[in-house]
VEXGUKOL-459732 format. One record per residue: z, y, x of N, C-alpha, C, O in turn. Coordinates in Angstrom, 3 decimals. Each point is the difference from the previous one (the first is absolute). Layout:
// residues N
[[Z Y X] [Z Y X] [Z Y X] [Z Y X]]
...
This chain:
// residues 111
[[0.044 -1.121 0.982] [0.186 0.879 -1.230] [-0.007 1.496 1.276] [0.520 -0.040 1.115]]
[[-1.124 1.013 -1.613] [-0.297 1.171 0.623] [0.468 1.401 -0.369] [-0.431 0.519 -1.030]]
[[1.193 0.044 1.727] [0.568 1.319 -1.346] [-0.998 0.606 0.035] [-0.854 -0.122 0.878]]
[[0.822 0.612 -1.499] [-1.306 0.654 -1.533] [0.729 1.704 0.421] [-0.888 0.761 0.386]]
[[1.953 -0.274 -0.406] [1.284 0.841 -0.706] [0.961 0.369 0.977] [0.983 -0.638 0.378]]
[[-1.466 1.938 0.041] [1.014 0.667 0.821] [0.981 -0.131 -0.386] [0.706 -0.968 0.287]]
[[-0.289 2.124 -1.235] [1.357 0.091 -0.541] [0.061 -0.541 -1.356] [-0.975 -0.346 -0.666]]
[[2.014 0.308 0.365] [0.657 -0.574 -1.330] [1.207 0.713 -0.418] [0.951 0.082 0.778]]
[[-0.902 0.579 -2.253] [1.240 0.697 -0.901] [0.205 -0.879 -0.717] [-0.613 -0.447 -0.970]]
[[1.794 0.101 1.616] [0.862 -1.484 -0.659] [1.046 0.467 -1.122] [0.848 0.642 0.620]]
[[-0.543 -0.661 -1.846] [0.644 0.204 -0.695] [0.982 -1.315 -0.721] [-0.398 -0.614 -0.990]]
[[1.526 0.363 1.569] [0.578 -0.699 -0.262] [0.412 0.339 -1.399] [0.014 1.154 -0.427]]
[[0.446 -2.614 -0.528] [0.075 0.297 -1.080] [1.617 -0.394 -0.398] [0.540 -0.536 0.967]]
[[0.106 0.629 -1.811] [1.367 0.012 -0.410] [0.409 -1.490 0.335] [0.885 -0.363 0.775]]
[[-1.887 -0.553 -1.674] [0.204 -1.084 0.190] [0.267 -1.204 1.226] [0.727 -0.962 0.250]]
[[-2.266 2.034 0.509] [0.280 -1.007 1.161] [1.143 0.645 1.201] [0.437 -0.582 0.993]]
[[-0.112 2.122 -1.525] [1.293 0.164 0.446] [1.412 -0.644 -0.187] [0.822 -0.300 0.866]]
[[-0.736 0.123 -2.644] [1.225 -1.192 0.443] [0.256 -1.257 -0.119] [1.017 -0.655 -0.228]]
[[-2.846 0.265 0.547] [-0.075 -1.637 0.378] [0.272 0.167 1.612] [0.384 -0.992 0.622]]
[[-0.516 1.838 -0.162] [0.304 0.213 1.717] [-1.411 -0.654 0.339] [-0.065 -0.973 0.750]]
[[-0.898 1.461 -1.246] [-1.315 -0.603 0.622] [-0.976 0.929 0.559] [-1.172 -0.293 0.241]]
[[1.857 1.720 0.002] [-0.775 0.955 0.671] [-0.525 -0.331 1.309] [-1.121 0.330 0.386]]
[[2.138 -1.128 0.422] [-0.738 -0.333 1.049] [-0.895 -0.647 0.115] [-0.849 0.342 0.823]]
[[0.638 -1.748 -1.730] [-1.550 -0.809 0.102] [-0.480 1.264 -0.721] [-1.139 0.099 0.457]]
[[1.306 0.953 -1.321] [-1.468 0.618 -0.713] [-0.589 0.134 1.644] [-0.848 -0.717 0.531]]
[[1.587 1.868 0.065] [-0.723 0.406 1.812] [-0.064 -0.654 0.498] [-0.480 0.263 1.102]]
[[0.818 -1.538 -1.322] [-0.315 -0.998 0.785] [-1.773 -0.645 -0.049] [-0.847 -0.234 0.862]]
[[0.898 0.141 -2.177] [-1.668 -0.353 -0.289] [-1.084 1.481 -0.148] [-1.200 0.229 0.153]]
[[2.200 0.408 -0.465] [-0.830 1.600 0.132] [-0.714 0.428 1.645] [-1.018 0.619 0.311]]
[[2.233 -1.363 0.593] [-0.778 -0.042 1.318] [-0.886 -0.665 0.596] [-0.427 0.204 1.136]]
[[0.040 -1.221 -2.056] [-1.187 -0.758 0.176] [-1.590 1.043 -0.047] [-1.013 -0.058 0.697]]
[[1.427 1.019 -1.923] [-0.811 0.585 -0.821] [-0.606 1.226 1.034] [-1.217 0.181 -0.045]]
[[1.994 0.629 0.933] [0.037 0.903 0.294] [0.775 0.503 1.103] [1.219 -0.149 0.091]]
[[-2.291 1.034 1.148] [1.019 -0.170 1.544] [1.273 0.714 -0.721] [1.062 -0.617 0.079]]
[[-1.067 2.004 -0.855] [1.165 0.500 0.094] [0.865 0.034 -1.648] [-0.818 0.078 -0.916]]
[[1.871 -0.110 0.580] [0.541 0.028 -1.115] [0.717 0.905 -0.275] [0.988 0.095 0.729]]
[[-1.087 0.623 -1.501] [0.832 1.164 -0.670] [0.830 -0.087 -1.461] [-0.611 -0.192 -1.052]]
[[1.590 0.302 1.087] [0.734 0.201 -0.685] [0.488 1.318 -0.326] [1.069 0.367 0.489]]
[[-1.769 0.440 -1.310] [0.353 1.612 -0.198] [1.008 0.588 0.056] [0.673 -0.061 -1.029]]
[[-0.273 0.626 1.834] [1.834 1.136 -0.309] [0.021 0.073 -1.672] [-0.943 0.143 -0.778]]
[[1.880 -0.243 0.609] [0.852 -0.255 -1.521] [-0.552 -0.900 -1.111] [0.247 0.162 -1.195]]
[[-1.170 -1.313 1.810] [-0.469 -1.191 -0.913] [1.636 -0.661 -0.541] [0.803 -0.503 0.787]]
[[-0.613 0.624 -2.015] [0.960 -0.822 -0.380] [-0.545 -0.532 -1.608] [-1.136 -0.428 -0.205]]
[[2.026 0.538 -0.672] [-0.431 -0.461 -1.319] [-1.446 0.676 -0.480] [-0.093 1.049 0.637]]
[[-0.711 -1.161 -1.227] [-1.232 0.582 -0.463] [-0.036 0.744 -1.254] [-0.871 0.747 -0.446]]
[[2.148 -1.155 -0.092] [0.653 0.066 -1.764] [-1.184 -0.405 -0.961] [-0.287 0.415 -1.124]]
[[-0.356 -1.438 1.999] [-1.224 -0.522 -1.658] [1.994 -0.819 -1.301] [0.481 0.026 -1.132]]
[[-0.260 -0.491 2.355] [1.426 -0.806 -1.471] [-0.967 -1.195 -0.475] [0.845 -0.846 -0.294]]
[[-1.809 0.390 0.097] [-0.229 -1.430 -0.390] [-1.009 0.833 -0.877] [-0.958 0.054 0.770]]
[[0.540 0.700 -2.021] [-0.962 0.976 -0.860] [0.629 1.330 0.246] [-0.819 0.898 0.194]]
[[1.789 -0.633 -0.165] [0.512 1.183 0.128] [-0.758 1.475 0.170] [-0.403 0.776 -0.867]]
[[0.365 -0.689 2.357] [-0.888 0.817 0.394] [-1.217 -0.012 -0.281] [-0.556 1.039 0.355]]
[[-0.714 -2.454 -1.298] [-1.172 0.447 -0.181] [0.261 0.896 -1.367] [-0.742 0.805 -0.563]]
[[1.660 -1.111 0.346] [0.638 0.663 -1.692] [0.398 1.531 0.236] [-0.054 0.973 -0.753]]
[[0.390 -1.093 1.820] [0.639 1.983 0.445] [-0.781 0.241 1.593] [0.897 -0.063 0.841]]
[[-1.490 0.172 -0.549] [-0.645 0.091 1.323] [0.847 1.435 0.753] [-0.326 0.485 1.084]]
[[1.325 -0.049 -1.858] [0.486 1.435 0.713] [1.544 -0.845 0.660] [0.737 0.540 0.825]]
[[-0.514 -1.854 -1.373] [0.796 -0.686 1.118] [-0.435 -0.552 1.102] [0.902 0.149 0.824]]
[[-2.005 -0.846 -0.228] [-0.689 -0.380 0.556] [-0.333 1.046 1.208] [0.337 -0.292 1.147]]
[[-1.095 1.679 -1.471] [-0.014 1.324 0.664] [1.506 0.209 0.944] [0.311 0.113 1.186]]
[[0.186 -0.135 -2.170] [1.324 0.383 0.665] [0.459 -1.159 1.176] [0.272 0.269 1.170]]
[[-0.259 -1.547 -1.754] [0.623 -0.502 1.273] [-0.792 -0.559 1.011] [0.429 -0.998 0.578]]
[[-1.988 1.683 -0.132] [-0.596 -0.302 0.547] [-0.463 1.115 0.450] [-1.112 0.026 0.527]]
[[1.900 1.126 -0.656] [-0.344 1.650 0.505] [0.197 -0.266 1.460] [-1.147 0.270 0.355]]
[[1.771 -0.608 0.767] [0.338 -0.397 0.839] [-1.018 -0.776 0.671] [-0.565 0.719 0.825]]
[[0.271 -1.462 -0.836] [-0.912 -1.272 -0.180] [-1.195 0.908 0.087] [-0.488 0.042 1.130]]
[[0.019 0.540 -1.852] [-1.338 0.451 -0.317] [0.074 1.067 1.373] [-0.861 -0.052 0.878]]
[[2.028 1.026 -0.835] [-0.431 0.634 1.118] [-0.464 -0.708 1.163] [-0.973 0.365 0.660]]
[[1.713 -1.437 -0.398] [-0.144 -0.287 1.521] [-1.925 -1.005 0.200] [-0.714 -0.257 0.970]]
[[0.597 -0.017 -2.602] [-1.202 -0.618 0.197] [-1.354 0.940 0.184] [-1.093 -0.384 0.416]]
[[1.568 2.093 -0.956] [-1.102 0.362 -0.407] [0.067 0.792 2.009] [-0.924 0.639 0.502]]
[[1.985 -0.909 0.056] [0.164 0.701 1.609] [-0.513 -1.086 0.763] [-0.136 0.061 1.222]]
[[-0.064 -0.752 -1.703] [-0.483 -1.676 0.889] [-0.304 -0.868 -0.981] [0.745 -0.929 -0.314]]
[[-1.931 1.191 -0.272] [-0.810 -1.075 -0.490] [-0.611 -1.326 0.713] [-0.589 0.061 1.079]]
[[0.780 -1.184 -1.750] [-0.475 -1.740 0.516] [-1.156 -0.284 -0.145] [-0.776 0.937 -0.191]]
[[0.452 -1.783 0.214] [-1.534 -0.552 -0.370] [0.449 -1.277 -1.259] [-0.684 -0.590 -0.837]]
[[1.528 0.554 1.042] [0.633 -0.972 -1.532] [1.204 0.097 -0.196] [0.773 0.274 0.918]]
[[-0.400 -0.472 -2.103] [1.259 0.473 -0.656] [0.504 -1.313 -0.768] [-0.834 -0.792 -0.438]]
[[1.844 0.629 0.322] [0.181 -1.643 -0.385] [1.679 -0.288 -0.370] [0.998 0.597 0.406]]
[[-1.143 -1.865 -1.428] [1.428 0.110 -0.593] [-0.247 -1.683 -0.390] [-0.825 -0.769 0.495]]
[[1.667 0.552 -1.371] [0.433 -1.372 -0.032] [0.112 0.091 -2.013] [0.173 -1.082 -0.560]]
[[-0.254 2.026 -0.103] [0.172 -0.261 -1.500] [-1.194 1.465 -0.538] [-0.113 1.199 0.256]]
[[-0.451 -2.038 -0.955] [-0.730 0.350 -1.143] [0.001 1.715 -0.157] [-0.688 0.817 0.612]]
[[2.066 -0.523 -2.014] [0.117 0.724 -0.315] [0.617 1.154 0.992] [0.130 1.165 -0.376]]
[[0.375 -1.799 2.196] [0.159 0.973 0.359] [-1.282 0.527 0.588] [0.234 1.201 0.138]]
[[-1.203 -1.383 0.196] [-1.344 0.231 0.431] [-0.216 0.631 -0.689] [-0.369 1.081 0.460]]
[[0.403 -1.189 -2.305] [-0.732 0.363 -1.133] [0.604 2.206 0.722] [-0.603 0.939 0.518]]
[[2.080 -1.221 -0.990] [0.515 1.052 0.129] [0.057 0.722 1.057] [0.245 1.186 -0.219]]
[[-0.477 -1.680 1.983] [-0.316 1.001 1.091] [-1.221 0.216 0.083] [-0.315 0.920 0.754]]
[[-0.829 -1.683 -1.492] [-0.926 0.634 -0.021] [-0.202 1.606 -0.930] [-0.700 0.909 0.447]]
[[1.368 -0.823 -1.622] [-0.351 0.380 -0.489] [0.592 1.937 0.906] [-0.539 1.096 0.160]]
[[1.975 -1.775 0.185] [0.622 1.183 0.467] [-0.061 0.792 1.129] [0.201 1.203 0.171]]
[[-0.763 -2.801 1.134] [-0.412 0.655 1.001] [-1.070 0.500 0.698] [-0.180 0.425 1.141]]
[[-0.832 -0.674 -2.647] [-1.388 0.039 0.569] [-0.693 -1.299 0.848] [-1.217 -0.170 0.085]]
[[2.035 -0.530 0.400] [-0.865 -0.836 0.520] [-0.061 -1.642 -0.284] [0.631 -0.648 -0.835]]
[[-1.561 0.223 1.772] [-0.582 -1.668 -1.416] [0.946 -1.238 1.026] [-0.218 -0.754 0.947]]
[[1.596 1.223 -2.040] [1.130 -1.005 0.591] [-1.054 -1.620 -0.765] [-0.701 0.071 -1.010]]
[[0.890 -1.213 1.774] [-0.103 -1.489 -0.440] [0.676 -0.911 0.354] [0.825 0.326 0.853]]
[[-0.812 -1.373 -1.149] [1.219 -1.339 0.600] [-0.481 -0.322 1.497] [-1.131 -0.459 0.162]]
[[1.711 0.621 0.592] [-0.631 -0.620 1.160] [-0.177 -1.406 0.272] [0.137 -0.541 1.097]]
[[-0.555 -0.173 -2.532] [-0.775 -1.381 0.218] [-1.291 0.435 0.357] [-0.687 -0.325 0.969]]
[[0.324 1.573 -2.443] [-1.306 0.011 0.199] [-0.695 0.509 1.178] [-1.226 -0.094 -0.058]]
[[1.822 0.713 1.322] [-0.356 0.138 1.415] [-0.103 -0.903 0.756] [-0.721 -0.015 0.998]]
[[1.684 -1.157 -1.522] [0.567 -0.883 0.659] [-1.630 -1.070 -0.096] [-0.791 -0.150 0.931]]
[[0.681 -0.413 -2.237] [-1.191 -0.460 -0.090] [-1.467 0.444 0.261] [-0.853 -0.772 0.439]]
[[0.572 2.380 -0.816] [-0.735 0.179 1.083] [-0.563 -0.008 1.455] [-1.186 -0.051 0.325]]
[[2.175 0.105 0.402] [0.229 -0.060 1.030] [0.105 -1.503 0.589] [-0.341 -0.427 1.103]]
[[0.759 -0.043 -1.892] [-0.085 -1.943 0.440] [-1.156 -0.908 -0.641] [0.034 -1.230 0.041]]
[[-1.215 2.088 -0.727] [-1.199 -0.727 -0.725] [-1.183 -0.296 0.779] [-0.796 0.694 0.633]]
[[0.901 -1.767 -0.838] [-1.139 -0.554 0.949] [-1.766 1.099 -0.242] [-0.279 0.757 -0.930]]
[[-0.523 -1.096 2.103] [-1.030 0.947 -0.556] [-0.909 -0.780 -0.311] [-1.038 0.431 -0.502]]
């Protein structure tokens, strides 16, 4: 597998944090990019299940510092591990967040 991405912005979710899986998530991401960045201010995305989709101001408020970090240092890919978080992060930050699984699949697909 060739590393096709220079920098990945990673958003660990509340679930991966509570389950103690953030180290594993970062380890997987390290196979996908040269540099893994968890932006300053990255905490809960504020989606709270689907509540943030109904009240986007929750996500905007929760990701304010994270968005500032992303704006200052853009990445080539924006990854997380929860679909509703990714949807909220896309809306609040304007970055194309998606599951790390999609980039993993893309980089490991045989030609």
